[in-house]
C-alpha positions as CSV (number, residue, x, y, z in Angstrom):
1,X,14.6,11.0,-27.5
2,X,13.0,9.2,-24.6
3,X,12.9,10.9,-21.2
4,X,12.1,9.5,-17.8
5,X,9.7,11.7,-15.8
6,X,9.6,11.0,-12.0
7,X,6.7,12.5,-10.0
8,X,7.1,12.6,-6.3
9,X,5.3,14.3,-3.4
10,X,6.5,17.9,-3.1
11,X,6.6,17.8,0.7
12,X,6.5,15.1,3.3
13,X,5.7,15.9,7.0
14,X,5.8,13.3,9.7
15,X,5.8,13.3,13.5
16,X,3.6,13.3,16.5
17,X,0.9,16.0,16.3
18,X,1.8,17.2,12.8
19,X,-1.9,17.0,11.7
20,X,-2.5,20.2,13.6
21,X,-0.2,21.9,11.1
22,X,-2.4,20.8,8.1
23,X,-3.5,24.3,7.2
24,X,0.0,25.7,7.3
25,X,1.4,22.9,5.3
26,X,-1.3,23.4,2.6
27,X,-0.4,27.1,2.5
28,X,3.2,26.1,2.0
29,X,2.1,23.8,-0.9
30,X,0.4,26.9,-2.5
31,X,-3.1,25.4,-2.2
32,X,-5.6,28.1,-2.0
33,X,-9.4,28.6,-1.6
34,X,-11.7,25.7,-1.2
35,X,-10.6,22.1,-0.4
36,X,-12.5,18.8,0.0
37,X,-11.6,16.6,2.9
38,X,-12.5,12.9,2.3
39,X,-12.4,10.6,5.3
40,X,-14.0,7.4,6.7
41,X,-16.7,7.3,9.4
42,X,-14.2,6.6,12.2
43,X,-11.2,8.4,10.9
44,X,-13.2,11.6,10.5
45,X,-13.4,11.7,14.3
46,X,-9.9,10.4,14.9
47,X,-8.1,12.8,12.5
48,X,-10.4,14.5,10.1
49,X,-11.8,17.0,12.6
50,X,-8.3,18.0,13.7
51,X,-7.3,18.6,10.0
52,X,-10.5,20.6,9.4
53,X,-9.9,22.9,12.4
54,X,-6.3,23.6,11.2
55,X,-7.5,24.3,7.7
56,X,-10.2,26.7,8.9
57,X,-7.8,28.5,11.1
58,X,-5.7,29.2,8.0
59,X,-8.7,30.6,6.1
60,X,-9.7,27.5,4.0
61,X,-13.3,26.8,3.0
62,X,-13.6,23.1,3.8
63,X,-16.1,20.7,2.3
64,X,-16.3,17.1,3.6
65,X,-17.4,13.7,2.3
66,X,-17.4,10.3,4.0
67,X,-16.1,7.3,2.1
68,X,-17.3,3.8,2.9
69,X,-15.2,1.7,0.5
70,X,-12.7,2.2,-2.4
71,X,-15.0,1.7,-5.3
72,X,-15.5,3.4,-8.6
73,X,-18.8,4.7,-7.2
74,X,-16.9,6.3,-4.3
75,X,-14.6,8.0,-6.7
76,X,-17.6,9.4,-8.6
77,X,-19.2,10.6,-5.4
78,X,-16.0,12.5,-4.5
79,X,-15.8,14.0,-7.9
80,X,-19.4,15.1,-7.6
81,X,-18.6,17.0,-4.4
82,X,-15.5,18.7,-5.8
83,X,-17.0,21.7,-7.5
84,X,-14.3,24.4,-7.6
85,X,-12.0,22.9,-5.0
86,X,-8.2,23.2,-5.5
87,X,-7.3,20.0,-3.7
88,X,-8.7,16.8,-2.2
89,X,-7.3,15.7,1.2
90,X,-7.6,12.0,1.9
91,X,-7.7,11.5,5.7
92,X,-7.8,7.8,6.7
93,X,-6.5,4.4,5.7
94,X,-5.3,3.2,2.3
95,X,-8.9,3.0,1.0
96,X,-9.7,6.6,1.6
97,X,-6.4,7.8,0.3
98,X,-6.7,5.7,-2.9
99,X,-10.1,7.1,-3.6
100,X,-8.9,10.7,-3.0
101,X,-5.9,10.2,-5.3
102,X,-8.1,8.7,-8.1
103,X,-10.8,11.4,-7.9
104,X,-8.2,14.2,-7.8
105,X,-6.3,12.7,-10.8
106,X,-9.4,12.4,-12.9
107,X,-10.5,16.0,-12.0
108,X,-7.0,17.5,-12.5
109,X,-6.5,18.8,-9.0
110,X,-3.9,18.0,-6.3
111,X,-4.4,15.5,-3.5
112,X,-2.8,15.5,0.0
113,X,-2.3,12.2,1.8
114,X,-3.1,12.2,5.5
115,X,-2.8,8.5,6.7
116,X,-4.3,7.4,10.0
117,X,-2.7,3.9,9.7
118,X,0.5,2.6,8.1
119,X,-0.9,-0.6,6.5
120,X,0.4,-0.3,2.9
121,X,2.6,1.7,0.5
122,X,-0.2,3.7,-1.1
123,X,0.5,6.6,1.3
124,X,2.8,8.3,-1.3
125,X,2.7,6.1,-4.4
126,X,1.3,6.9,-7.9
127,X,-1.0,3.9,-7.7
128,X,-4.5,3.4,-6.4
129,X,-6.3,0.2,-5.6
130,X,-10.0,0.5,-6.6
131,X,-12.5,-2.3,-6.2
132,X,-14.7,-3.6,-9.0
133,X,-16.9,-6.7,-9.5
134,X,-13.8,-8.9,-10.0
135,X,-11.9,-7.6,-6.9
136,X,-9.4,-4.8,-6.8
137,X,-7.5,-3.3,-9.6
138,X,-4.3,-1.2,-9.3
139,X,-4.5,2.0,-11.4
140,X,-2.0,4.7,-12.2
141,X,-2.7,8.1,-10.5
142,X,-0.9,11.3,-9.8
143,X,1.0,10.9,-6.5
144,X,-0.1,13.2,-3.7
145,X,1.5,16.7,-3.7
146,X,2.0,16.4,0.0
147,X,2.0,13.7,2.8
148,X,1.1,14.6,6.4
149,X,1.8,11.5,8.6
150,X,0.9,12.1,12.2
151,X,2.8,9.3,14.0
152,X,0.9,9.8,17.2
153,X,-2.4,9.0,15.5
154,X,-0.8,6.2,13.5
155,X,0.7,4.6,16.6
156,X,-2.8,4.4,18.1
157,X,-4.3,2.5,15.2
158,X,-4.8,-1.3,15.7
159,X,-1.4,-2.9,15.7
160,X,-2.6,-5.3,13.1
161,X,-2.5,-2.5,10.6
162,X,1.1,-1.6,11.3
163,X,2.1,-5.2,11.1
164,X,0.4,-5.4,7.7
165,X,2.4,-2.4,6.5
166,X,5.5,-4.3,7.5
167,X,4.4,-7.3,5.4
168,X,3.8,-5.1,2.4
169,X,7.4,-3.7,2.7
170,X,9.0,-7.1,3.2
171,X,7.3,-8.3,0.0
172,X,9.6,-6.0,-1.9
173,X,12.2,-8.8,-1.7
174,X,10.2,-11.2,-4.0
175,X,8.8,-8.4,-6.1
176,X,12.4,-7.4,-7.1
177,X,13.3,-11.1,-7.8
178,X,10.3,-11.3,-10.1
179,X,11.2,-8.1,-11.8
180,X,14.8,-9.3,-12.4
181,X,13.4,-12.5,-13.8
182,X,11.2,-10.7,-16.2
183,X,14.2,-8.5,-17.2
184,X,16.3,-11.6,-18.0
185,X,13.7,-13.7,-19.7
186,X,11.6,-11.1,-21.5
187,X,13.9,-8.1,-21.6
188,X,11.5,-6.1,-19.6
189,X,12.7,-2.6,-18.7
190,X,14.5,-2.6,-15.3
191,X,15.5,0.3,-13.1
192,X,18.6,-0.2,-11.0
193,X,17.9,2.9,-8.9
194,X,14.3,2.0,-8.2
195,X,15.2,-1.6,-7.4
196,X,18.0,-0.5,-5.1
197,X,15.7,1.8,-3.2
198,X,13.0,-0.9,-2.8
199,X,15.5,-3.4,-1.5
200,X,17.2,-1.0,0.9
201,X,13.7,-0.2,2.2
202,X,12.9,-3.9,2.8
203,X,16.3,-4.5,4.4
204,X,15.9,-1.6,6.7
205,X,12.4,-2.9,7.7
206,X,13.8,-6.3,8.5
207,X,16.7,-4.9,10.5
208,X,14.1,-2.9,12.5
209,X,11.7,-5.8,13.0
210,X,12.5,-6.1,16.7
211,X,11.7,-2.4,17.2
212,X,8.1,-2.7,15.9
213,X,6.0,-2.6,19.0
214,X,2.3,-1.8,19.7
215,X,1.5,1.7,20.6
216,X,5.0,3.2,20.1
217,X,5.3,6.4,18.1
218,X,8.9,5.3,17.1
219,X,7.5,2.1,15.6
220,X,5.0,4.0,13.6
221,X,7.7,6.4,12.4
222,X,9.8,3.5,11.1
223,X,7.0,1.9,9.2
224,X,5.7,5.2,7.7
225,X,9.2,6.1,6.5
226,X,9.5,2.7,4.8
227,X,6.1,2.9,3.2
228,X,6.9,6.3,1.8
229,X,10.2,5.1,0.5
230,X,8.6,2.2,-1.2
231,X,6.1,4.5,-2.8
232,X,9.0,6.6,-4.1
233,X,10.6,3.5,-5.6
234,X,7.3,3.0,-7.5
235,X,7.4,6.6,-8.8
236,X,11.0,6.2,-10.0
237,X,10.1,3.0,-11.9
238,X,7.0,4.5,-13.3
239,X,5.1,1.3,-12.4
240,X,4.6,-0.9,-9.3
241,X,7.2,-3.5,-10.3
242,X,9.6,-2.7,-7.4
243,X,6.9,-3.4,-4.8
244,X,4.5,-5.9,-6.5
245,X,5.2,-9.4,-7.8
246,X,3.8,-12.9,-7.5
247,X,3.1,-12.3,-3.8
248,X,0.8,-9.5,-4.7
249,X,-0.9,-11.6,-7.4
250,X,-1.5,-14.2,-4.7
251,X,-3.0,-11.6,-2.4
252,X,-5.3,-10.2,-5.1
253,X,-6.4,-13.8,-5.9
254,X,-7.4,-14.2,-2.3
255,X,-9.4,-11.0,-2.5
256,X,-11.4,-12.4,-5.3
257,X,-12.2,-15.9,-3.9
258,X,-12.1,-15.6,-0.2
259,X,-15.4,-14.6,1.6
260,X,-13.5,-12.6,4.2
261,X,-9.9,-11.7,3.0
262,X,-7.3,-10.6,5.5
263,X,-5.5,-7.3,5.1
264,X,-3.6,-6.7,1.9
265,X,-0.2,-6.5,3.7
266,X,-0.9,-9.6,5.7
267,X,-1.6,-11.6,2.6
268,X,1.4,-10.2,0.8
269,X,3.6,-11.2,3.7
270,X,2.4,-14.8,3.7
271,X,2.7,-14.8,-0.1
272,X,6.3,-13.6,0.2
273,X,7.2,-16.7,2.3
274,X,5.9,-19.0,-0.5
275,X,7.3,-17.0,-3.4
276,X,10.7,-16.8,-1.8
277,X,10.7,-20.6,-1.6
278,X,9.9,-20.8,-5.3
279,X,12.8,-18.5,-6.0
280,X,15.1,-20.7,-3.9
281,X,15.7,-18.0,-1.4
282,X,15.7,-18.0,2.4
283,X,12.0,-18.2,3.0
284,X,12.5,-19.2,6.6
285,X,14.2,-15.9,7.3
286,X,11.2,-14.1,5.8
287,X,8.8,-16.2,7.9
288,X,10.8,-15.6,11.1
289,X,11.0,-11.9,10.5
290,X,7.2,-11.7,10.1
291,X,6.8,-13.7,13.3
292,X,9.0,-11.2,15.1
293,X,6.8,-8.4,14.0
294,X,3.7,-10.5,15.0
295,X,2.4,-10.5,11.5
296,X,0.6,-13.7,10.1
297,X,2.7,-16.4,8.7
298,X,0.0,-19.1,7.9
299,X,-3.5,-19.6,6.8
300,X,-4.8,-20.0,10.4
301,X,-3.3,-16.7,11.4
302,X,-4.8,-15.0,8.3
303,X,-8.2,-16.5,9.2
304,X,-8.4,-18.1,5.8
305,X,-9.3,-21.7,5.1
306,X,-6.5,-23.8,3.5
307,X,-8.6,-24.5,0.5
308,X,-8.6,-20.8,-0.5
309,X,-4.8,-20.6,-0.1
310,X,-4.4,-23.5,-2.6
311,X,-7.0,-22.1,-5.0
312,X,-5.4,-18.6,-4.9
313,X,-2.0,-20.1,-5.7
314,X,-3.3,-22.0,-8.7
315,X,-5.0,-18.9,-10.1
316,X,-2.5,-16.2,-9.1
317,X,-0.8,-16.3,-12.5
318,X,-4.0,-15.1,-14.2
319,X,-4.0,-11.8,-12.2
320,X,-2.3,-9.1,-14.3
321,X,-1.2,-11.6,-17.0
322,X,1.1,-9.0,-18.5
323,X,3.3,-9.0,-15.4
324,X,5.7,-12.0,-15.6
325,X,6.7,-13.6,-12.3
326,X,8.1,-16.8,-10.9
327,X,4.6,-18.3,-11.4
328,X,5.2,-18.1,-15.2
329,X,2.4,-18.3,-17.7
330,X,1.0,-21.7,-16.6
331,X,1.0,-21.2,-12.9
332,X,0.9,-24.0,-10.3
333,X,-1.0,-27.2,-10.4
334,X,-3.2,-27.9,-7.4
335,X,-0.8,-30.6,-6.3
336,X,2.2,-28.2,-6.6
337,X,0.3,-25.5,-4.8
338,X,-0.6,-27.7,-1.9
339,X,3.0,-29.0,-1.6
340,X,4.3,-25.4,-1.6
341,X,1.9,-24.3,1.1
342,X,2.6,-27.3,3.3
343,X,6.4,-27.1,2.8
344,X,6.4,-23.5,4.0
345,X,4.0,-24.2,6.9
346,X,1.3,-21.9,5.4
347,X,-1.1,-24.8,5.8
348,X,-0.8,-27.9,8.0
């Protein structure tokens, strides 16, 4: 018989100042002995030091490592520092957390996710985006055993990061449409419960769009909750289908060809506008919601030249070819891509 196995974080803690309880939370998670705390150069000062103090107060031996970018080399560097640690704590943005999840998975130990920004749904998901020579690749990993989201710290991160997280959540709309399309045309396995959770998360995000304000702890809490919920939908599905479709392919294509890509969630948001148009849905509503959140809705606001938008649209179907989307197997011609981008106002 076939059985579905769903792996989720064992505990999720969120709220202002919760990072000072890191040591106690790790004790509750039955993590003992020596731990490795991985963070970025800036996030170590913003949050890492607070987590270290809490861990040491609870008797933990803490090793630290600084991560510059989410590459396979960074994963190897973390593994080289792990020794006899019982867990890896990723303190920082999505890049740091992804490296921590990948390194811990490959070494067979637990990870704990401690985000300092709410920019994408990797906070609690069983996926990690790791860079290689061809861009970023999404890989399966063990989800973190615990999530510690300090909404005070997250609310103080650049607002652009929070808005990007909103874009990543809103993109669930077209991701689900693509998944349903693949289910109908190719009989791809579909999870009603995962899809429902993903859509509810996106709908809640849209209803809360007017409440997403810079510097507000309440706004950070809304987005963190949505990102964790989206990550759980991925865990239930056993893949990233409920949160990744053609809009993500478009974003990954931009990462490959653009000299200076925008944030992942920003690109996914703009991609969602265009993919919703292709699906025949209310793309203007998506655009207007992103505007309300003050997220980018066109190439100019992304800081990306129109030529790269068009090129990314024409090559997006070649990203993860096994994942069928509204772009089909042949993708868009250059003329169709330009027409799509102009019709939706993504380029002038």
